[in-house]
C-alpha positions in Angstrom: 70.4 163.5 69.3 71.7 166.5 67.4 71.0 167.2 63.6 74.8 166.5 63.0 74.4 163.0 64.6 71.3 162.4 62.5 73.3 163.3 59.3 76.2 161.1 60.4 73.9 158.2 61.1 72.2 158.6 57.8 75.6 158.5 56.0 76.7 155.4 58.0 73.5 153.6 57.1 74.1 154.4 53.4 77.5 152.7 53.7 75.9 149.5 55.2 76.8 150.2 58.9 74.2 149.2 61.5 73.8 150.5 65.0 73.8 147.9 67.8 71.8 149.3 70.8 73.3 146.8 73.3 76.9 147.9 72.6 76.1 151.4 71.5 78.2 151.3 68.5 78.2 150.8 64.8 78.9 147.5 63.1 79.4 146.5 59.4 79.7 143.0 58.0 83.4 142.2 57.2 82.2 139.3 55.0 79.0 137.4 54.5 77.6 135.8 57.8 78.4 132.2 58.4 75.0 131.7 60.0 71.8 133.7 59.4 68.4 133.0 61.1 65.3 135.1 61.6 66.6 136.2 65.1 70.4 136.7 64.4 73.3 136.4 62.2 76.9 135.3 63.1 80.1 136.1 61.4 83.0 138.6 61.3 82.2 142.3 61.7 84.1 145.6 61.8 83.0 147.9 64.5 83.8 151.4 66.0 85.6 151.2 69.3 85.1 154.6 71.0 86.8 153.5 74.3 90.5 153.0 73.3 91.6 155.2 70.3 94.2 157.8 71.3 94.8 158.8 74.9 94.9 162.5 75.6 98.4 163.1 77.0 97.2 165.9 79.4 94.3 163.9 81.0 95.0 160.3 80.1 91.4 159.9 78.8 90.7 158.1 75.6 89.9 160.3 72.7 88.4 159.6 69.3 87.4 156.4 67.7 89.1 153.5 66.0 87.9 150.5 63.9 88.3 146.9 65.2 87.4 143.5 63.8 85.2 141.0 65.9 85.2 137.4 64.7 82.5 134.9 65.5 80.1 137.7 66.6 76.5 137.2 66.9 74.4 140.1 65.9 71.0 139.7 67.4 68.5 141.6 65.4 66.5 142.7 68.4 69.4 145.1 69.2 69.3 146.5 65.7 68.5 150.2 65.6 66.5 150.6 62.5 65.0 154.1 62.8 66.6 157.5 62.1 65.1 160.3 64.1 65.6 163.7 62.8 
């Protein structure tokens, strides 16, 4: 909820990333959806995994972000965050 987060979200949206409120992370289509309805779309997506990137050797805690691919993922539009709050 900082101004820096707002700017980062704005830039991600420019690059066709979409925020998923249920998983609290950003998704981007890897290719065109195999199925698309009024309620959801299904296909392959790239997403940011913030749980696993690089472990901090001192604490053993995960640090940073990495990108992963999720196949046959159903992106339900009701979890899409569409508003940017400054």
